[in-house]
C-alpha positions in Angstrom: 135.1 140.2 108.8 135.4 143.8 107.7 132.9 146.4 108.8 130.5 147.6 106.2 129.1 151.2 106.2 126.1 151.4 103.9 125.4 155.1 103.2 123.0 154.7 100.4 119.8 155.9 102.2 121.7 158.4 104.3 123.3 160.0 101.2 119.9 160.1 99.4 118.4 162.1 102.3 121.5 164.3 102.6 121.4 165.1 98.9 117.8 166.2 98.8 117.7 169.9 98.1 115.7 172.1 100.5 113.2 174.5 99.0 111.9 177.9 99.8 108.1 178.7 99.5 107.6 182.4 99.0 103.9 182.2 98.1 101.5 179.7 96.5 103.0 180.2 93.0 106.7 180.7 93.9 108.7 177.8 95.2 112.4 177.7 94.7 115.0 174.9 95.3 117.9 176.2 97.4 121.2 175.3 95.8 123.1 173.7 98.7 125.7 172.0 96.6 129.2 171.9 98.0 130.7 174.2 95.4 127.9 176.8 95.6 128.2 176.9 99.4 131.9 177.4 99.2 131.4 180.2 96.8 128.8 181.8 99.0 131.1 181.5 102.1 133.9 183.1 100.2 131.7 185.9 99.1 130.5 186.6 102.6 134.1 186.5 103.9 135.1 189.0 101.3 132.1 191.2 102.3 133.2 191.1 105.9 136.8 192.1 105.1 135.7 194.9 102.7 132.9 196.3 104.7 135.0 197.6 107.6 135.3 201.3 107.1 133.9 201.2 103.6 130.5 202.9 103.4 130.2 201.9 99.7 130.1 198.2 100.4 126.4 197.4 100.6 124.9 194.7 102.7 122.0 194.7 100.3 124.3 193.9 97.4 125.8 191.0 99.4 122.3 189.7 100.2 121.2 190.0 96.5 124.2 188.0 95.4 123.5 185.3 98.1 119.9 185.1 97.0 120.9 184.7 93.3 123.4 182.1 94.1 121.0 180.1 96.3 117.7 180.5 94.3 118.9 181.2 90.8 118.1 184.1 88.5 114.4 183.5 88.5 114.1 183.4 92.3 116.3 186.5 92.6 114.2 188.4 90.0 111.0 187.5 91.7 112.3 188.7 95.1 113.6 191.9 93.5 110.2 192.6 91.9 108.5 192.5 95.3 108.6 196.3 96.0 106.1 195.8 98.8 108.5 193.6 100.8 110.3 195.2 103.8 114.0 194.8 104.7 112.9 192.4 107.4 111.2 190.2 104.8 114.4 190.2 102.7 116.4 189.2 105.9 114.0 186.3 106.5 114.7 185.0 103.0 118.5 185.2 103.7 118.0 183.5 107.1 116.1 180.7 105.4 118.9 180.2 102.9 121.5 180.2 105.7 119.4 177.7 107.6 119.1 175.4 104.6 122.9 175.6 104.0 123.6 174.7 107.6 120.7 172.2 107.8 119.3 173.9 110.9 116.1 175.8 111.7 115.6 179.5 111.1 115.4 180.0 114.8 118.8 178.5 115.3 120.2 180.9 112.7 118.7 183.8 114.6 120.1 182.5 117.9 123.6 182.2 116.4 123.4 185.6 114.8 122.3 187.2 118.1 125.2 185.4 119.9 127.7 186.6 117.3 126.4 190.2 117.6 126.9 190.1 121.4 130.5 189.0 121.0 131.4 192.0 118.9 
């Protein structure tokens, strides 16, 4: 008898989109679709290649693009409107998106980021 691998429940769970809660009124689904993640990874790779020795290549611009790709235009506009947010707060949003894409905790993203920083 052939083996049967029933992935119905596993795929349902894997295809549930994570969401980001910014405050009581602003909750955004994070687009973790395969095509969107591939596009974000390509954008980040391009940023890495172009940022070396190029002072005009902005980390903030890359972060803004990532937020727009992950949360959509409404999410990006809301975040951009928050003039009272610090750069650290913006980095937390990006870390949350990265964690959702990799299906890991924010703490794990920070740990990996710190390890990558030490290797350089």
